[in-house]
N, C-alpha and C positions, 0 to 999 in steps of 0.2 A: 737461599742459603745454603742447602746442604752442599753446592759445591766448593762454597767457603768450611765448611768443616772437614770435609774430604782433603782438601789441600791442606791445609793446618797439620789434621792426623798423617796424613799419608808421608809426611817422613820420617813418622815411627815404623815404615819398612812392612815388611812378611807379618809380623803379627797383628798390624792392623789390617791388613787385607783378610788372613784367615777369620780376623773374628769378625768383619763387616760379611764376609759370607755364610760367616754363623749366624748371625743376626738377620740377613736376606735369609739363608732356612728356615729359620726360627718362624718368621714372617709370613714365609711363603704357608708353611704347614698352620700355623694359625688362619692362615687367608682360608686355606683349604677347608678346616673343619670350619670355619663360620662361615662359609657358604653350604658346606651341608646341612649347618643346620638353619640356615636362612630358607632352604627348601622345605625343609620339614620344620613347620610352625608349632603342634601342640605336640603335648606327651601322646605318647600311646596306654598309657595307665589310666592316667588322670584325664582324658581328653579336653577340658573345656582349659587348663594349664598349658602357658607357654612352656618351651623347652628352654632349659639352661645348657649351652653349649659347652660347658666342661662337667654334665653329667650325662653319660653316655655306654654304651657296650658294644662288643664288637659282634655282629653276627652275621656270619658267612663271609665274611671279608666288608663288612659296610658296618658301617658307623648310626646307632640307633642314639637318636636323644631322649632324653627324660627329661622331668622339672626338677626332680630331685634322686636322691640316695634313695630313700624307698621306694623308689618304685624301680631303681636299678637290680635293689633284692629282689624284688616281687619278679620282674622279667626272669631273671638270672634261674628262679627256679622252675621257670614253664616257657621258655623261650618262643620253640615251634608254635606252641599253642598264640601267644599272643601275639606271635609276626603273620600266622595265619588268621588271627580274627581282626587285627589293625592296619593289614596291609594298606587297605584307603588314606590311612593316615600316614602314610610310610613311602615317599615319593621314592626315595634312593632302593625301595626294595622290588626289586624284580620280579613278576611272576612266578618266573623259573625258580625262585629261592625257595616258595614256601611249600613247605611239607605237606604232600597229597596224602598221608596217612593218617592225619589230625586231623581229629572228628571235633566238629564242634558243638559243644553244647547248647540246651533251648536259653538259656537264662545268659545274657554276655555282662548283663551290670550288677555290682553290689545292689544289694535291696535298699538298705538304709542311704551310702554317699552315692547316687542316682548317676555320678558323671566317673566313676573308678569302674574302671574291668576288672572280672574276676574270670578265674579259672578255674576247673577242675579240682587242681590242687589247693584251691584256697581252700580257706576255714569256708566248713561247711555246718546246719542246721536242720535237722529234721520238721517238718511241721504239718498235721494231721495228714501223713504219709508220702509228702513230697520233702524232698530236698530240694535246701536252697544255701547259695553262695554269697562270702562277702567278705570286706575287704580287711575285715579286721574284725577277733574278737569283741571290742565295743560296740560296732556294728551287732554283732550276734546278740548281745546283752540290750542293744536300743529294736532289735528287732524283734525279743523275746519279748517286751512289756507291750508293743501292741502290733501284731503280727497281721491282722491283716489291715491298720492301714498302711502300712510298706505294700505288702501283697495288690494292695488296689489304686497305690499308689504309681508301682511297677507298671502296671497294663497303659499306664499315661507314658510312658519315660518318651519323650521323644530326643532322645539321646539315640537310638537305633540307626535313624537318618544316616547317622555318620558313620559309620562301620562298612556303609555297602561293599561287597567285598570285590574284589578283582577279580573278575574269571580269566 
């Protein structure tokens, strides 16, 4: 069927050929984006959520796909930290792109939303002399209502295994 369409439209001349070439390039760009998105399966900030190929950031010339616009905004606040912490989830990021000067903190996940990555620039709250980090102000509020529950639960969070760092 495609050759038939090309034969009919080819009579329009160069404008059609230019349009066809443009569509081919657009398709190629979409294919490349789609292929990269296929390599990276999960959002590096909400690590149990699948990526959306239209939600991404550029990091040192590489596209990092996210699940939503909220993750894009958070990522932009501390990109080097998030890339270093979640590099195992980002097959497109070579070890050479990781910032060596970035030091990871002990806490990796929000105390309330256990599948969400935090950074030193995330919301924070101190409890019994220790600083805890959170995804949102809602998470801080929930933590304040039942801090011991969330502290105990965080000790059992199995998501840490998904973050095996690139060596």
